[in-house]
C-alpha positions as CSV (number, residue, x, y, z in Angstrom):
1,M,59.8,-68.7,-46.3
2,E,57.4,-66.6,-45.5
3,M,57.9,-63.7,-43.0
4,T,55.2,-61.3,-41.9
5,G,54.1,-61.2,-45.4
6,M,57.6,-60.6,-46.6
7,T,58.1,-63.0,-49.3
8,S,61.7,-64.9,-50.2
9,Y,61.6,-62.6,-53.4
10,D,60.2,-59.2,-51.4
11,D,63.4,-59.8,-48.9
12,T,65.6,-59.9,-52.0
13,M,64.5,-57.2,-54.4
14,R,64.4,-54.8,-51.3
15,A,68.2,-56.0,-50.9
16,I,68.8,-55.6,-54.7
17,A,67.3,-51.6,-54.2
18,H,68.9,-51.1,-51.2
19,A,72.4,-51.7,-52.7
20,Y,72.0,-49.9,-55.6
21,R,70.4,-46.8,-54.2
22,E,72.8,-46.7,-51.6
23,R,76.0,-46.5,-54.2
24,R,74.3,-44.0,-56.0
25,E,73.3,-42.0,-53.6
26,E,77.2,-42.3,-52.2
27,G,78.1,-40.9,-55.8
28,S,78.8,-44.1,-57.5
29,S,78.3,-44.4,-61.2
30,D,75.9,-47.2,-62.4
31,Y,78.5,-49.8,-62.7
32,P,79.5,-50.0,-59.1
33,A,75.7,-50.3,-58.1
34,F,75.0,-52.8,-60.2
35,D,77.8,-54.2,-58.7
36,A,76.8,-53.7,-55.0
37,A,73.5,-55.1,-56.0
38,I,75.1,-58.2,-57.9
39,D,76.8,-59.0,-54.5
40,A,73.5,-58.1,-52.3
41,Y,72.0,-60.7,-54.8
42,R,74.3,-62.9,-54.2
43,T,74.2,-63.2,-50.5
44,R,70.7,-64.6,-51.2
45,H,71.8,-67.1,-53.2
46,P,75.1,-68.0,-53.7
47,E,74.9,-71.3,-55.8
48,T,74.3,-68.8,-58.4
49,N,77.3,-67.5,-60.6
50,H,78.0,-64.1,-61.1
51,G,77.0,-64.1,-64.9
52,E,73.5,-65.4,-63.9
53,A,73.6,-63.4,-60.7
54,A,73.6,-60.4,-63.1
55,L,71.1,-61.3,-65.6
56,T,68.8,-61.7,-62.7
57,V,69.8,-58.1,-61.0
58,S,69.2,-56.6,-64.1
59,N,65.9,-58.4,-65.1
60,L,64.7,-57.6,-61.3
61,L,65.8,-53.9,-61.4
62,Q,64.5,-53.1,-64.5
63,E,60.8,-54.5,-62.7
64,M,61.1,-51.9,-60.0
65,P,59.5,-49.1,-59.9
66,R,62.1,-46.3,-61.3
67,A,62.0,-44.2,-58.0
68,S,62.7,-47.8,-55.8
69,C,66.3,-46.9,-57.8
70,L,67.0,-43.3,-57.5
């Protein structure tokens, strides 16, 4: 479903980046930030198990510009 030009993929990417970046800004290390990004992904894709979500999030984070994740 597309809403005002934003695709579901874009929404998911933003949610993942936001969750990851927010945790890092709070002072968390990479793993808790990554886990928060997985939770954000699974909120949008509850049918996905944790392992599949972790792999997907890892791949999505690699696609993002580095500045989005800092």
